[in-house]
C-alpha positions, 0 to 999 in steps of 0.5 A: 609512419602507417605502421604507427597510426596503426598501433596507435589506432589499436592502443586507443581501441583498448583502451576503450574497451578496457575504461568500459570494462573499468566501469562496468566492474566499478558499478557505473553503468545501471541495468537492474531495474527497482525491486517493488513489495507490495505489503499492502493492498493484499490480493482481493482486499475488499474496500467500501465505495467512499472508504479509503485504499491503505498503501503500504509499498517498498520500492528498492534499488542498486543504485538510485531511485528517481520517481513512482506511480500510482495507476488505478483501473476496472478489470470488469468483465461484464458481470454485475457487481450490484452497482450498474455502470449504466446508472446516471454519473458512476463510472468505473474509478480511474487514478493515475498519479507520479511522484518524484523520490528525493534524490540519493535514496536507494530504499523508499517506503510508499505509505499513503491512504488513497480515497475512493470515491463516492459515486463509482462502480463496484467491482474488480480492479488493477491497483498497479505500482510503476517505479523507475531509477535515476538511470530509467530502469522501469519495474511494475508490480500489480494486486487485484482489489475488490471495490464494493461487495460481489452480490454473485454465488461466491459472495461472502458479505463483511462489514465493519460499521460505527467505528469510534475512535477518540483522539487520545494523551500519550500513556493513557488507553485507547478505546476502540469500537465497531460492529462487526459483520460476516455472513460465514462467520468470524474467525479472526480480528485484527487492529493495526495502527501506524503513524503519518508524518510523524516526527519523534524527539530522541526520547520519543517513538513512532508508535505501531501495534498490531494485534489478532483477536479470536475472541469474536466469533459468529455472524455478528460481534461488537467489537470493544478493545482497549488498547494502551498508548505508550507514554513515549508515543510521538504525538501526531495523526495516527491510523487504525485499520481494522480487518475482520477474516472469515471462516472461509479465510474472506477479508475485509478491512476499514480505516479510521484516523485519530491523534495521539496527543 
């Protein structure tokens, strides 16, 4: 009888480990953390106080995504960025917010625009993305951005002002105007357009546009581009981002919303 019990116990233990191994082989356990790809903002991209940060981030998981968090905090090292943190009502920008991801998804695009408060300290900030999958595995990724202009020896003063983009009817021409400045000379100007929360019908498209222009030179220029909107562009809210790259390779971006009617 004792021998029978020992054999039975060995059989049960063997069955348990075989079952666990089978679960592993069939993908029952999730030990892989999500993968994060930050498309925008780019490293050391400059944003104006009172402007907005454009987020374009791809996240993936081998099983199922659960949630993500956006976190922004300062990376000040004591040097002056032109706006003292001791001034009245001026504090470093701090942002932290979590979002759920629809159940069952293994890939998700974080596409958002974060408004930068008007009365914050200028300087270098860390933008962090934290992603958790359904099994609790977490990944994180960071990118450094600049809010405001650094007024030191390495300053590359650039600005995009007086942006004018009106609503447009699908099939017609979108006119874009702006004043450009880059103290080290303009190398390239680009315009990127994408839609937000569009619901295209079967015969419509979520219109996207991305074009580089090398015709703008010098330290100042007036941007004027006529952009053809496809006749089958889905109506709704669109966002245009204008980017200057100067002769030293530094970039500056500004955005504006408009509607396709």
